[in-house]
Every structure is written in C-alpha cells, then in structure tokens.
C-alpha positions, 0 to 999 in steps of 0.5 A, a space after each residue: 504522510 509517513 512522517 505525520 503518521 509516525 509523529 502521531 503514533 509517537 505522540 499518541 502514547 498508546 505504544 508501551 512495552 510489555 512482557 507479552 509479545 502478542 499483547 504488545 503486537 495487538 496494541 501497536 497494530 490497533 494504534 496504527 489502524 487508529 492513527 491511520 484512519 485519523 491521518 488521511 481522510 477518516 474523520 468522525 462524520 465519515 465514521 458516523 455515516 459508515 457506522 449508520 450504513 453498516 447498521 442499516 445493512 445488518 437490519 436489511 440482512 436480518 429482515 425476512 418479510 417481503 414488505 419490510 425488506 423493501 422498506 429497509 432496502 430503500 433505507 439502506 440505499 439512502 444511508 449508502 448514498 449519504 456515506 458515499 457523499 461524506 467520503 467524497 467530500 472528506 477526500 476532496 477537502 484533504 486533496 484541496 489542502 494538499 494542492 494548496 501545500 503543493 503551491 508552496 516552496 516545500 510543495 515544489 521540493 516534494 513534487 521533485 522528490 516524487 518525480 525522482 522516486 517514480 523515475 527510479 522505479 521505472 528504471 530497467 534492470 535488464 543490463 548487468 553492470 557486473 557479474 562474477 566468472 567461474 573463479 569468482 572474479 568480478 567481470 566489468 567489461 561488457 564483452 567479458 559479461 557477454 562471454 560469461 553469459 554465453 558460457 553459462 547458458 551453453 553449460 546449462 543447456 548442455 547439462 540438460 540435453 545430457 540428462 535427456 540422453 541418459 534417459 
C-alpha cells in the first residue's frame, strides 16, 4: 500500500519545488491527502454520499422550526444510512481484491512478511545484551551485566538516601 501511495504521488505531478516552504508544504500535504483517499477505499461514489450527508446535517443544524426539524432529521438519517452502506460496500470490494491477491504467490510472500514484522514488534526488549561499566568498557557476560546493574542501583539508592539524611 505504501508503494502504491508513493507511486501515485510521484505520478500525480502535483509536487513541485518552490521558494516558499509553507506553500510547498501545503501543496505536498494536499497531494498526499488526495492520493491517500484515492488509494484505499475512497471513491467518487463514497465522496458524493458523504457530501450529501454533510449537507443534510448542516441543514438540520440550521433549522429552528420543530416540524421542519423533524423532517430534516429524517432526511439526514436516510442520507447517513446510505453513506454507511456505500462505505461498507467500497471497503468490502477493496478487501475482496486484497484477499484475491493473497491467493497468489506474491500474496503468500506478503503474508510471511507481515507475520515476520508482527513477530519483531512483539519481541520483548527486557533483556540487555550489553551495557557499559563505569569506565566505558562494554560488558558482554550476563554475570558482569547483573553486577553492574546491582552497583548502579545501589549507588543510585544510596545517593537518594544520603540526600534525605542531609535534609
């Protein structure tokens, strides 16, 4: 998905280098927003339904009469249901394509790549492979590392208790 997004940004032609950094940043941000919406499940039909729903919501909020407000509320609810339905259909279509791609050889490679990445994320960083002693020498043996941690915390705790005694 990232590769698809970057390719679309490169081929869109929106990005340009200018002297004004703020203008360049705004252009790049707008390009990314536009391309991202196009790159996943956002399509013209979804955009149209969402705009209709938002328009009905604004009409509802602007309305002050009770009878007119109930009518506008019903119209808003109808547009909201329609928008939800279109979004769900668009997402389902995208996932169907995704699942079909997973059935290919490249899809299998992608699954293993995802599993490997998730496995790396879950690894615990609780064990230290090496640390430095007071002199800056790297300690590699587990016994030396434990001893250094013991010395460090003993020194740390004694300094704190020493401060309390002075007070």
